[in-house]
SEVEXDREN-146545 format. One record per residue (C-alpha): residue number from 1; residue in three letters; x, z, y. Coordinates in Angstrom, 1 decimal. Example, Ala and Ser with C-alpha at 12.3 -4.5 7.8 and 13.67 -1.06 7.14 Angstrom:
residues 2
<rec nr="1" rest="ALA" X="12.3" Z="7.8" Y="-4.5"/>
<rec nr="2" rest="SER" X="13.7" Z="7.1" Y="-1.1"/>
end
This chain:
residues 346
<rec nr="1" rest="MET" X="93.0" Z="241.8" Y="32.3"/>
<rec nr="2" rest="PHE" X="94.0" Z="238.3" Y="33.4"/>
<rec nr="3" rest="GLY" X="94.4" Z="236.9" Y="29.9"/>
<rec nr="4" rest="ASN" X="91.8" Z="234.2" Y="30.5"/>
<rec nr="5" rest="ALA" X="92.9" Z="233.3" Y="34.0"/>
<rec nr="6" rest="ARG" X="93.9" Z="229.8" Y="35.0"/>
<rec nr="7" rest="HIS" X="95.4" Z="231.0" Y="38.2"/>
<rec nr="8" rest="VAL" X="96.2" Z="234.4" Y="39.8"/>
<rec nr="9" rest="LEU" X="96.9" Z="234.1" Y="43.5"/>
<rec nr="10" rest="GLN" X="98.4" Z="236.8" Y="45.8"/>
<rec nr="11" rest="VAL" X="97.0" Z="236.4" Y="49.3"/>
<rec nr="12" rest="TRP" X="97.3" Z="238.1" Y="52.7"/>
<rec nr="13" rest="ASP" X="94.4" Z="237.9" Y="55.1"/>
<rec nr="14" rest="TYR" X="95.2" Z="237.9" Y="58.9"/>
<rec nr="15" rest="HIS" X="93.0" Z="237.4" Y="61.9"/>
<rec nr="16" rest="HIS" X="92.7" Z="237.2" Y="65.6"/>
<rec nr="17" rest="GLY" X="89.0" Z="236.6" Y="65.5"/>
<rec nr="18" rest="GLN" X="89.7" Z="233.5" Y="63.3"/>
<rec nr="19" rest="ALA" X="90.8" Z="234.5" Y="59.8"/>
<rec nr="20" rest="THR" X="93.6" Z="232.8" Y="57.9"/>
<rec nr="21" rest="ARG" X="94.2" Z="233.5" Y="54.2"/>
<rec nr="22" rest="ILE" X="97.9" Z="233.1" Y="53.4"/>
<rec nr="23" rest="VAL" X="98.8" Z="232.3" Y="49.8"/>
<rec nr="24" rest="VAL" X="102.2" Z="234.0" Y="49.1"/>
<rec nr="25" rest="SER" X="102.4" Z="233.5" Y="45.3"/>
<rec nr="26" rest="GLY" X="100.5" Z="232.1" Y="42.4"/>
<rec nr="27" rest="CYS" X="100.4" Z="228.5" Y="43.4"/>
<rec nr="28" rest="PRO" X="102.3" Z="226.4" Y="40.9"/>
<rec nr="29" rest="PRO" X="105.5" Z="224.8" Y="42.1"/>
<rec nr="30" rest="LEU" X="104.8" Z="221.8" Y="44.3"/>
<rec nr="31" rest="ARG" X="106.6" Z="218.5" Y="43.8"/>
<rec nr="32" rest="GLY" X="108.4" Z="216.8" Y="46.7"/>
<rec nr="33" rest="ARG" X="111.2" Z="217.4" Y="49.2"/>
<rec nr="34" rest="THR" X="109.3" Z="217.2" Y="52.4"/>
<rec nr="35" rest="ILE" X="106.3" Z="219.3" Y="53.4"/>
<rec nr="36" rest="ARG" X="104.2" Z="216.1" Y="53.6"/>
<rec nr="37" rest="GLU" X="105.2" Z="215.4" Y="49.9"/>
<rec nr="38" rest="LYS" X="104.3" Z="218.9" Y="48.9"/>
<rec nr="39" rest="GLN" X="101.0" Z="218.7" Y="50.7"/>
<rec nr="40" rest="ASP" X="100.2" Z="215.4" Y="48.9"/>
<rec nr="41" rest="ASP" X="101.0" Z="217.1" Y="45.6"/>
<rec nr="42" rest="LEU" X="98.8" Z="220.1" Y="46.4"/>
<rec nr="43" rest="ALA" X="96.0" Z="217.7" Y="47.3"/>
<rec nr="44" rest="SER" X="96.4" Z="215.6" Y="44.1"/>
<rec nr="45" rest="ARG" X="97.0" Z="218.3" Y="41.5"/>
<rec nr="46" rest="PHE" X="95.8" Z="221.6" Y="42.9"/>
<rec nr="47" rest="ASP" X="93.2" Z="220.8" Y="45.5"/>
<rec nr="48" rest="HIS" X="90.8" Z="223.2" Y="43.8"/>
<rec nr="49" rest="LEU" X="93.1" Z="226.0" Y="44.9"/>
<rec nr="50" rest="ARG" X="92.8" Z="224.9" Y="48.5"/>
<rec nr="51" rest="ALA" X="89.0" Z="224.9" Y="48.1"/>
<rec nr="52" rest="LEU" X="88.9" Z="228.1" Y="46.1"/>
<rec nr="53" rest="ILE" X="90.7" Z="230.3" Y="48.7"/>
<rec nr="54" rest="CYS" X="88.6" Z="229.0" Y="51.6"/>
<rec nr="55" rest="ARG" X="85.1" Z="228.5" Y="50.2"/>
<rec nr="56" rest="GLU" X="82.5" Z="230.9" Y="48.9"/>
<rec nr="57" rest="PRO" X="82.3" Z="233.1" Y="46.9"/>
<rec nr="58" rest="ARG" X="85.9" Z="234.2" Y="47.9"/>
<rec nr="59" rest="GLY" X="85.9" Z="232.8" Y="51.4"/>
<rec nr="60" rest="HIS" X="83.5" Z="231.3" Y="53.9"/>
<rec nr="61" rest="ARG" X="83.0" Z="228.1" Y="55.9"/>
<rec nr="62" rest="ASN" X="85.1" Z="229.3" Y="58.8"/>
<rec nr="63" rest="LEU" X="88.1" Z="230.6" Y="56.8"/>
<rec nr="64" rest="LEU" X="91.4" Z="228.9" Y="57.3"/>
<rec nr="65" rest="GLY" X="94.2" Z="228.9" Y="54.8"/>
<rec nr="66" rest="ALA" X="98.0" Z="228.5" Y="54.6"/>
<rec nr="67" rest="PHE" X="100.2" Z="227.9" Y="51.5"/>
<rec nr="68" rest="LEU" X="103.8" Z="229.2" Y="51.9"/>
<rec nr="69" rest="THR" X="106.4" Z="227.0" Y="50.3"/>
<rec nr="70" rest="GLU" X="110.2" Z="226.9" Y="50.4"/>
<rec nr="71" rest="PRO" X="111.4" Z="225.3" Y="53.7"/>
<rec nr="72" rest="GLU" X="112.3" Z="221.6" Y="53.9"/>
<rec nr="73" rest="ARG" X="115.4" Z="222.3" Y="56.0"/>
<rec nr="74" rest="PRO" X="118.1" Z="224.9" Y="55.2"/>
<rec nr="75" rest="THR" X="117.9" Z="226.3" Y="58.8"/>
<rec nr="76" rest="SER" X="114.1" Z="226.9" Y="58.6"/>
<rec nr="77" rest="HIS" X="112.5" Z="230.2" Y="57.4"/>
<rec nr="78" rest="ALA" X="109.5" Z="228.9" Y="55.5"/>
<rec nr="79" rest="GLY" X="107.4" Z="225.9" Y="54.8"/>
<rec nr="80" rest="VAL" X="103.7" Z="226.0" Y="55.5"/>
<rec nr="81" rest="ILE" X="100.8" Z="223.8" Y="54.4"/>
<rec nr="82" rest="PHE" X="97.6" Z="224.3" Y="56.5"/>
<rec nr="83" rest="VAL" X="94.2" Z="224.0" Y="54.9"/>
<rec nr="84" rest="HIS" X="90.5" Z="224.6" Y="55.6"/>
<rec nr="85" rest="PRO" X="87.4" Z="224.5" Y="53.5"/>
<rec nr="86" rest="ASP" X="87.1" Z="220.7" Y="53.7"/>
<rec nr="87" rest="GLY" X="90.7" Z="219.6" Y="53.6"/>
<rec nr="88" rest="TYR" X="94.0" Z="219.8" Y="55.3"/>
<rec nr="89" rest="PHE" X="95.4" Z="220.1" Y="58.9"/>
<rec nr="90" rest="ASP" X="98.7" Z="218.6" Y="59.9"/>
<rec nr="91" rest="ALA" X="99.0" Z="221.4" Y="62.4"/>
<rec nr="92" rest="CYS" X="97.1" Z="224.6" Y="63.0"/>
<rec nr="93" rest="GLY" X="97.9" Z="227.0" Y="65.8"/>
<rec nr="94" rest="ASP" X="95.7" Z="229.8" Y="64.4"/>
<rec nr="95" rest="SER" X="97.4" Z="229.8" Y="61.0"/>
<rec nr="96" rest="THR" X="100.8" Z="229.4" Y="62.6"/>
<rec nr="97" rest="PHE" X="100.3" Z="232.6" Y="64.5"/>
<rec nr="98" rest="SER" X="99.1" Z="234.5" Y="61.4"/>
<rec nr="99" rest="VAL" X="101.9" Z="233.2" Y="59.2"/>
<rec nr="100" rest="ALA" X="104.6" Z="234.1" Y="61.7"/>
<rec nr="101" rest="VAL" X="103.4" Z="237.7" Y="62.1"/>
<rec nr="102" rest="ALA" X="103.0" Z="238.1" Y="58.4"/>
<rec nr="103" rest="LEU" X="106.5" Z="236.8" Y="57.6"/>
<rec nr="104" rest="VAL" X="108.1" Z="239.4" Y="59.9"/>
<rec nr="105" rest="GLU" X="105.7" Z="242.3" Y="59.2"/>
<rec nr="106" rest="SER" X="106.1" Z="241.9" Y="55.4"/>
<rec nr="107" rest="GLY" X="109.9" Z="241.5" Y="55.5"/>
<rec nr="108" rest="LEU" X="109.8" Z="238.1" Y="53.9"/>
<rec nr="109" rest="VAL" X="111.8" Z="237.1" Y="56.9"/>
<rec nr="110" rest="PRO" X="114.1" Z="240.1" Y="57.6"/>
<rec nr="111" rest="ARG" X="113.8" Z="241.6" Y="61.1"/>
<rec nr="112" rest="THR" X="116.6" Z="240.9" Y="63.5"/>
<rec nr="113" rest="THR" X="115.4" Z="243.3" Y="66.2"/>
<rec nr="114" rest="ASP" X="113.1" Z="246.2" Y="66.7"/>
<rec nr="115" rest="ASP" X="112.7" Z="245.7" Y="70.4"/>
<rec nr="116" rest="GLY" X="112.8" Z="242.1" Y="71.6"/>
<rec nr="117" rest="GLU" X="112.1" Z="238.7" Y="70.4"/>
<rec nr="118" rest="GLN" X="112.8" Z="237.1" Y="67.0"/>
<rec nr="119" rest="GLU" X="112.9" Z="233.4" Y="66.6"/>
<rec nr="120" rest="LEU" X="111.4" Z="231.7" Y="63.5"/>
<rec nr="121" rest="VAL" X="111.2" Z="228.0" Y="62.5"/>
<rec nr="122" rest="LEU" X="108.4" Z="226.9" Y="60.2"/>
<rec nr="123" rest="ASP" X="108.6" Z="223.6" Y="58.4"/>
<rec nr="124" rest="THR" X="105.2" Z="221.7" Y="58.6"/>
<rec nr="125" rest="VAL" X="103.9" Z="218.2" Y="57.9"/>
<rec nr="126" rest="LEU" X="104.7" Z="217.3" Y="61.6"/>
<rec nr="127" rest="GLY" X="108.2" Z="218.7" Y="61.4"/>
<rec nr="128" rest="PRO" X="110.0" Z="222.0" Y="62.3"/>
<rec nr="129" rest="LEU" X="107.9" Z="224.3" Y="64.5"/>
<rec nr="130" rest="PRO" X="109.6" Z="227.0" Y="66.5"/>
<rec nr="131" rest="VAL" X="107.8" Z="230.4" Y="66.8"/>
<rec nr="132" rest="ARG" X="108.8" Z="233.5" Y="68.7"/>
<rec nr="133" rest="VAL" X="107.7" Z="237.0" Y="67.5"/>
<rec nr="134" rest="THR" X="107.8" Z="239.9" Y="70.0"/>
<rec nr="135" rest="LEU" X="108.5" Z="243.4" Y="68.7"/>
<rec nr="136" rest="ARG" X="108.3" Z="246.8" Y="70.5"/>
<rec nr="137" rest="ALA" X="109.5" Z="249.9" Y="68.8"/>
<rec nr="138" rest="GLY" X="109.6" Z="248.1" Y="65.5"/>
<rec nr="139" rest="ARG" X="106.1" Z="246.8" Y="65.8"/>
<rec nr="140" rest="VAL" X="105.0" Z="243.2" Y="66.1"/>
<rec nr="141" rest="VAL" X="102.9" Z="243.0" Y="69.3"/>
<rec nr="142" rest="ALA" X="102.8" Z="239.2" Y="70.1"/>
<rec nr="143" rest="VAL" X="103.5" Z="235.8" Y="68.7"/>
<rec nr="144" rest="THR" X="104.3" Z="232.6" Y="70.7"/>
<rec nr="145" rest="MET" X="104.2" Z="229.1" Y="69.4"/>
<rec nr="146" rest="ALA" X="106.0" Z="226.1" Y="70.9"/>
<rec nr="147" rest="SER" X="103.5" Z="223.2" Y="71.0"/>
<rec nr="148" rest="GLY" X="105.9" Z="220.3" Y="70.4"/>
<rec nr="149" rest="PRO" X="105.1" Z="217.1" Y="72.2"/>
<rec nr="150" rest="THR" X="101.5" Z="216.9" Y="73.3"/>
<rec nr="151" rest="TYR" X="99.8" Z="214.0" Y="75.1"/>
<rec nr="152" rest="ALA" X="96.9" Z="213.1" Y="77.4"/>
<rec nr="153" rest="LEU" X="95.2" Z="210.1" Y="75.9"/>
<rec nr="154" rest="GLY" X="92.7" Z="209.2" Y="78.5"/>
<rec nr="155" rest="ASP" X="88.9" Z="209.3" Y="79.0"/>
<rec nr="156" rest="ALA" X="86.1" Z="207.9" Y="76.9"/>
<rec nr="157" rest="GLN" X="82.4" Z="207.8" Y="76.6"/>
<rec nr="158" rest="LEU" X="80.3" Z="209.0" Y="73.8"/>
<rec nr="159" rest="GLU" X="76.9" Z="207.5" Y="73.1"/>
<rec nr="160" rest="THR" X="74.7" Z="210.2" Y="71.7"/>
<rec nr="161" rest="ALA" X="71.1" Z="211.4" Y="71.4"/>
<rec nr="162" rest="LEU" X="71.8" Z="213.4" Y="74.6"/>
<rec nr="163" rest="GLY" X="72.8" Z="210.3" Y="76.5"/>
<rec nr="164" rest="THR" X="76.2" Z="209.1" Y="77.5"/>
<rec nr="165" rest="VAL" X="78.7" Z="212.0" Y="77.5"/>
<rec nr="166" rest="PRO" X="82.1" Z="211.6" Y="79.1"/>
<rec nr="167" rest="VAL" X="85.0" Z="213.1" Y="77.2"/>
<rec nr="168" rest="THR" X="88.8" Z="213.5" Y="77.7"/>
<rec nr="169" rest="LEU" X="91.1" Z="212.8" Y="74.8"/>
<rec nr="170" rest="ALA" X="94.3" Z="214.7" Y="74.2"/>
<rec nr="171" rest="TRP" X="96.7" Z="215.5" Y="71.3"/>
<rec nr="172" rest="GLY" X="98.0" Z="219.0" Y="70.7"/>
<rec nr="173" rest="GLY" X="98.9" Z="218.6" Y="67.0"/>
<rec nr="174" rest="LEU" X="95.3" Z="217.5" Y="66.3"/>
<rec nr="175" rest="LEU" X="93.2" Z="215.0" Y="68.3"/>
<rec nr="176" rest="TYR" X="90.7" Z="216.6" Y="70.6"/>
<rec nr="177" rest="ALA" X="87.8" Z="215.3" Y="72.6"/>
<rec nr="178" rest="PHE" X="86.9" Z="217.7" Y="75.5"/>
<rec nr="179" rest="ALA" X="83.4" Z="217.7" Y="77.0"/>
<rec nr="180" rest="ASP" X="82.3" Z="219.7" Y="80.0"/>
<rec nr="181" rest="ALA" X="79.8" Z="222.3" Y="78.9"/>
<rec nr="182" rest="THR" X="78.4" Z="222.9" Y="82.4"/>
<rec nr="183" rest="ALA" X="77.5" Z="219.2" Y="82.8"/>
<rec nr="184" rest="LEU" X="75.6" Z="219.5" Y="79.5"/>
<rec nr="185" rest="ASP" X="73.7" Z="222.6" Y="80.8"/>
<rec nr="186" rest="LEU" X="75.4" Z="224.8" Y="78.3"/>
<rec nr="187" rest="GLU" X="76.5" Z="228.4" Y="78.7"/>
<rec nr="188" rest="LEU" X="79.6" Z="229.6" Y="76.9"/>
<rec nr="189" rest="GLY" X="80.9" Z="233.1" Y="76.4"/>
<rec nr="190" rest="ALA" X="81.2" Z="236.1" Y="74.1"/>
<rec nr="191" rest="HIS" X="77.7" Z="237.6" Y="74.7"/>
<rec nr="192" rest="LEU" X="75.3" Z="234.7" Y="74.4"/>
<rec nr="193" rest="SER" X="71.7" Z="235.0" Y="73.3"/>
<rec nr="194" rest="ALA" X="70.7" Z="233.7" Y="69.9"/>
<rec nr="195" rest="ALA" X="69.0" Z="230.7" Y="71.6"/>
<rec nr="196" rest="ALA" X="72.0" Z="229.9" Y="73.7"/>
<rec nr="197" rest="ARG" X="74.3" Z="230.0" Y="70.6"/>
<rec nr="198" rest="GLU" X="71.9" Z="227.8" Y="68.7"/>
<rec nr="199" rest="ARG" X="72.0" Z="225.2" Y="71.5"/>
<rec nr="200" rest="VAL" X="75.8" Z="225.3" Y="71.6"/>
<rec nr="201" rest="LEU" X="75.9" Z="224.7" Y="67.8"/>
<rec nr="202" rest="GLU" X="73.4" Z="221.9" Y="68.1"/>
<rec nr="203" rest="VAL" X="75.2" Z="220.1" Y="71.0"/>
<rec nr="204" rest="GLY" X="78.6" Z="220.6" Y="69.5"/>
<rec nr="205" rest="THR" X="77.5" Z="219.1" Y="66.2"/>
<rec nr="206" rest="ILE" X="76.0" Z="216.1" Y="67.9"/>
<rec nr="207" rest="LEU" X="79.1" Z="215.4" Y="69.9"/>
<rec nr="208" rest="TRP" X="81.5" Z="216.0" Y="66.9"/>
<rec nr="209" rest="GLN" X="79.6" Z="213.6" Y="64.7"/>
<rec nr="210" rest="ALA" X="79.5" Z="211.0" Y="67.5"/>
<rec nr="211" rest="ALA" X="83.2" Z="211.4" Y="68.3"/>
<rec nr="212" rest="ARG" X="84.1" Z="211.0" Y="64.6"/>
<rec nr="213" rest="ASN" X="82.2" Z="207.8" Y="64.3"/>
<rec nr="214" rest="GLN" X="83.0" Z="206.2" Y="67.7"/>
<rec nr="215" rest="LEU" X="86.4" Z="207.3" Y="68.9"/>
<rec nr="216" rest="ARG" X="89.9" Z="206.4" Y="67.8"/>
<rec nr="217" rest="ALA" X="93.2" Z="206.9" Y="69.7"/>
<rec nr="218" rest="ASP" X="96.8" Z="206.0" Y="69.3"/>
<rec nr="219" rest="VAL" X="99.1" Z="209.0" Y="69.3"/>
<rec nr="220" rest="PRO" X="102.7" Z="208.2" Y="70.3"/>
<rec nr="221" rest="GLY" X="105.0" Z="208.5" Y="67.3"/>
<rec nr="222" rest="ILE" X="102.2" Z="210.0" Y="65.2"/>
<rec nr="223" rest="ALA" X="99.3" Z="207.7" Y="64.4"/>
<rec nr="224" rest="THR" X="97.5" Z="204.5" Y="65.3"/>
<rec nr="225" rest="ALA" X="93.8" Z="204.5" Y="65.7"/>
<rec nr="226" rest="ARG" X="93.5" Z="208.2" Y="64.6"/>
<rec nr="227" rest="PRO" X="90.0" Z="209.6" Y="64.5"/>
<rec nr="228" rest="VAL" X="89.1" Z="212.6" Y="66.6"/>
<rec nr="229" rest="ASP" X="89.7" Z="215.9" Y="64.7"/>
<rec nr="230" rest="LEU" X="87.8" Z="218.3" Y="66.9"/>
<rec nr="231" rest="VAL" X="85.4" Z="218.3" Y="69.8"/>
<rec nr="232" rest="THR" X="85.8" Z="221.1" Y="72.4"/>
<rec nr="233" rest="LEU" X="83.0" Z="222.2" Y="74.7"/>
<rec nr="234" rest="LEU" X="84.6" Z="223.8" Y="77.7"/>
<rec nr="235" rest="GLN" X="83.6" Z="225.6" Y="80.9"/>
<rec nr="236" rest="GLU" X="86.5" Z="225.8" Y="83.4"/>
<rec nr="237" rest="LEU" X="87.0" Z="229.0" Y="85.3"/>
<rec nr="238" rest="ASP" X="88.7" Z="229.8" Y="88.6"/>
<rec nr="239" rest="ALA" X="90.9" Z="232.9" Y="89.0"/>
<rec nr="240" rest="ASP" X="87.8" Z="235.1" Y="89.6"/>
<rec nr="241" rest="GLY" X="86.2" Z="233.9" Y="86.4"/>
<rec nr="242" rest="THR" X="83.7" Z="231.8" Y="88.2"/>
<rec nr="243" rest="PRO" X="82.8" Z="228.5" Y="86.5"/>
<rec nr="244" rest="LEU" X="84.1" Z="225.4" Y="88.3"/>
<rec nr="245" rest="PRO" X="81.7" Z="222.5" Y="88.9"/>
<rec nr="246" rest="PRO" X="81.8" Z="219.4" Y="86.7"/>
<rec nr="247" rest="GLY" X="84.5" Z="217.0" Y="87.9"/>
<rec nr="248" rest="SER" X="86.4" Z="219.6" Y="89.8"/>
<rec nr="249" rest="THR" X="90.0" Z="218.7" Y="90.8"/>
<rec nr="250" rest="THR" X="90.8" Z="222.4" Y="91.5"/>
<rec nr="251" rest="GLN" X="93.6" Z="224.0" Y="89.4"/>
<rec nr="252" rest="PRO" X="91.7" Z="226.0" Y="86.8"/>
<rec nr="253" rest="ALA" X="92.9" Z="229.5" Y="85.8"/>
<rec nr="254" rest="GLY" X="91.5" Z="228.9" Y="82.3"/>
<rec nr="255" rest="ALA" X="88.3" Z="228.0" Y="80.4"/>
<rec nr="256" rest="ARG" X="85.8" Z="229.3" Y="77.9"/>
<rec nr="257" rest="VAL" X="85.8" Z="227.0" Y="74.9"/>
<rec nr="258" rest="ALA" X="83.9" Z="226.3" Y="71.7"/>
<rec nr="259" rest="ASN" X="85.8" Z="224.1" Y="69.2"/>
<rec nr="260" rest="PHE" X="83.9" Z="222.1" Y="66.5"/>
<rec nr="261" rest="TYR" X="85.7" Z="220.6" Y="63.4"/>
<rec nr="262" rest="ALA" X="82.6" Z="220.2" Y="61.2"/>
<rec nr="263" rest="PRO" X="78.8" Z="220.2" Y="61.6"/>
<rec nr="264" rest="ARG" X="77.6" Z="223.5" Y="63.0"/>
<rec nr="265" rest="THR" X="81.1" Z="225.0" Y="62.5"/>
<rec nr="266" rest="MET" X="82.4" Z="226.6" Y="65.7"/>
<rec nr="267" rest="GLY" X="85.9" Z="228.0" Y="65.7"/>
<rec nr="268" rest="ARG" X="86.2" Z="231.7" Y="66.4"/>
<rec nr="269" rest="THR" X="89.4" Z="231.3" Y="68.4"/>
<rec nr="270" rest="PRO" X="90.5" Z="229.1" Y="71.3"/>
<rec nr="271" rest="SER" X="92.7" Z="227.1" Y="69.0"/>
<rec nr="272" rest="GLY" X="96.4" Z="226.9" Y="69.5"/>
<rec nr="273" rest="THR" X="96.5" Z="223.1" Y="69.1"/>
<rec nr="274" rest="GLY" X="93.4" Z="222.8" Y="71.3"/>
<rec nr="275" rest="THR" X="94.9" Z="224.9" Y="74.1"/>
<rec nr="276" rest="ALA" X="98.1" Z="222.8" Y="73.9"/>
<rec nr="277" rest="ALA" X="96.1" Z="219.6" Y="74.1"/>
<rec nr="278" rest="ARG" X="94.1" Z="220.8" Y="77.1"/>
<rec nr="279" rest="VAL" X="97.3" Z="221.8" Y="78.9"/>
<rec nr="280" rest="ALA" X="98.6" Z="218.2" Y="78.3"/>
<rec nr="281" rest="ALA" X="95.5" Z="216.7" Y="79.8"/>
<rec nr="282" rest="LEU" X="95.6" Z="219.0" Y="82.9"/>
<rec nr="283" rest="VAL" X="99.2" Z="218.4" Y="83.5"/>
<rec nr="284" rest="ALA" X="98.7" Z="214.6" Y="83.3"/>
<rec nr="285" rest="ALA" X="95.8" Z="214.9" Y="85.7"/>
<rec nr="286" rest="GLY" X="97.9" Z="216.8" Y="88.2"/>
<rec nr="287" rest="ARG" X="95.7" Z="219.9" Y="87.9"/>
<rec nr="288" rest="LEU" X="98.2" Z="222.2" Y="86.3"/>
<rec nr="289" rest="PRO" X="101.8" Z="222.4" Y="87.5"/>
<rec nr="290" rest="LEU" X="104.7" Z="223.1" Y="85.1"/>
<rec nr="291" rest="GLY" X="105.2" Z="226.9" Y="84.7"/>
<rec nr="292" rest="ALA" X="101.7" Z="227.8" Y="85.7"/>
<rec nr="293" rest="PRO" X="99.7" Z="230.2" Y="83.5"/>
<rec nr="294" rest="TYR" X="96.5" Z="229.0" Y="81.8"/>
<rec nr="295" rest="PHE" X="94.2" Z="230.5" Y="79.2"/>
<rec nr="296" rest="HIS" X="91.4" Z="229.6" Y="76.8"/>
<rec nr="297" rest="GLU" X="88.8" Z="232.1" Y="75.7"/>
<rec nr="298" rest="SER" X="86.8" Z="231.8" Y="72.5"/>
<rec nr="299" rest="PRO" X="83.1" Z="232.5" Y="71.7"/>
<rec nr="300" rest="VAL" X="84.1" Z="236.0" Y="70.5"/>
<rec nr="301" rest="GLY" X="86.1" Z="236.8" Y="73.6"/>
<rec nr="302" rest="LEU" X="89.6" Z="236.2" Y="72.2"/>
<rec nr="303" rest="ARG" X="92.1" Z="234.8" Y="74.7"/>
<rec nr="304" rest="PHE" X="95.1" Z="232.6" Y="74.2"/>
<rec nr="305" rest="THR" X="97.6" Z="232.3" Y="77.1"/>
<rec nr="306" rest="ALA" X="99.6" Z="229.1" Y="77.7"/>
<rec nr="307" rest="ARG" X="102.2" Z="227.7" Y="80.0"/>
<rec nr="308" rest="PRO" X="103.4" Z="224.1" Y="80.3"/>
<rec nr="309" rest="LEU" X="107.2" Z="224.2" Y="80.2"/>
<rec nr="310" rest="ARG" X="108.4" Z="220.7" Y="80.7"/>
<rec nr="311" rest="ARG" X="107.6" Z="217.0" Y="80.6"/>
<rec nr="312" rest="ASP" X="109.5" Z="214.4" Y="78.5"/>
<rec nr="313" rest="GLY" X="108.1" Z="211.1" Y="79.6"/>
<rec nr="314" rest="GLU" X="104.4" Z="211.2" Y="78.7"/>
<rec nr="315" rest="ALA" X="104.9" Z="214.2" Y="76.4"/>
<rec nr="316" rest="VAL" X="104.1" Z="217.7" Y="77.7"/>
<rec nr="317" rest="HIS" X="105.8" Z="220.7" Y="76.0"/>
<rec nr="318" rest="SER" X="104.0" Z="224.1" Y="76.2"/>
<rec nr="319" rest="GLU" X="104.0" Z="227.5" Y="74.7"/>
<rec nr="320" rest="ILE" X="100.9" Z="229.5" Y="73.6"/>
<rec nr="321" rest="SER" X="100.7" Z="233.2" Y="72.9"/>
<rec nr="322" rest="THR" X="98.4" Z="235.7" Y="71.1"/>
<rec nr="323" rest="MET" X="98.6" Z="238.4" Y="68.4"/>
<rec nr="324" rest="SER" X="97.4" Z="238.3" Y="64.8"/>
<rec nr="325" rest="TYR" X="96.4" Z="241.3" Y="62.7"/>
<rec nr="326" rest="CYS" X="96.6" Z="242.0" Y="58.9"/>
<rec nr="327" rest="MET" X="93.2" Z="242.9" Y="57.6"/>
<rec nr="328" rest="GLY" X="93.6" Z="242.6" Y="53.8"/>
<rec nr="329" rest="ILE" X="95.9" Z="242.1" Y="50.8"/>
<rec nr="330" rest="ALA" X="94.2" Z="240.7" Y="47.7"/>
<rec nr="331" rest="THR" X="94.6" Z="239.2" Y="44.3"/>
<rec nr="332" rest="LEU" X="92.4" Z="236.2" Y="43.6"/>
<rec nr="333" rest="VAL" X="91.7" Z="235.2" Y="40.1"/>
<rec nr="334" rest="LEU" X="90.3" Z="231.9" Y="38.7"/>
<rec nr="335" rest="ARG" X="89.1" Z="232.4" Y="35.1"/>
<rec nr="336" rest="ASP" X="89.1" Z="229.4" Y="32.8"/>
<rec nr="337" rest="ASP" X="85.3" Z="229.7" Y="32.4"/>
<rec nr="338" rest="ASP" X="84.5" Z="230.1" Y="36.1"/>
<rec nr="339" rest="PRO" X="81.5" Z="227.9" Y="36.9"/>
<rec nr="340" rest="PHE" X="82.8" Z="227.3" Y="40.5"/>
<rec nr="341" rest="PRO" X="86.5" Z="226.5" Y="40.1"/>
<rec nr="342" rest="ALA" X="86.6" Z="224.9" Y="43.6"/>
<rec nr="343" rest="GLY" X="84.2" Z="227.3" Y="45.2"/>
<rec nr="344" rest="PHE" X="81.2" Z="226.0" Y="47.1"/>
<rec nr="345" rest="THR" X="79.7" Z="225.7" Y="50.6"/>
<rec nr="346" rest="LEU" X="76.1" Z="226.0" Y="51.7"/>
end
């Protein structure tokens, strides 16, 4: 059946609103000792597999991906390379949640408890990532990710067709520029009209393109003059769910968010790295005390909960929690005569 196949990939699809396709076998062995070296090898020799799993006709423009590898460190449980239709992420909270749940549910990482919490460590490009999976009566019910060091990186101005737009920069594993949706006369939420959604897509695209062209930031210990990865439109909420006015200094209970990482491409979840970045910005501004709960809610109504745990100099360390769900197990085949070996996007 697969006699004319170049590649046969076994994949598990998980979601929590945002979908991640996890490649568990079929990718040729990757060269390198570190996850960075393995990612570079994947990009140089097998980048078509990254594109193939995420793009049409097998995927779609909002599908994330994760390639499982052997761990870099003997004490870690797995290595992970995070991908998306257009390239690679050094970190990805959404795919981290899905991978951790998949490893425990599948038995690839043996369960150590049926009622309680199981600790995992995933090796990533940015280093070891601790993750905690919660089980009840033998069933995974939640997953919590440690953010690692996150940083508030100050404020900036974007010059756009909409005028000058103030943004706040922060690092949560990726570089985010946060813009106040209320100040832009935008409505966010899970039940928007078609016209309101279209306006959010239009504004988010304008700001993302402007941020990519205009803004750079130094991330301590990570990068110099790194470009913005994502723009997040957010509408801060008080404890009753009422939007806070622009420029508020009140402690927010959470926020509705819309994350943009490509033109007209709005994330389906609040983003783990984005939630961690926003927590860092709020802590630095004195608006969120250590230990206080905070949440982000996505355009489909999914909620991530977060809590800043400690400060280490300028770095803020947090944890973010949610749950991911298995929705499919598949075999993907790339024939040697397939006209779209790297898929396509429209």
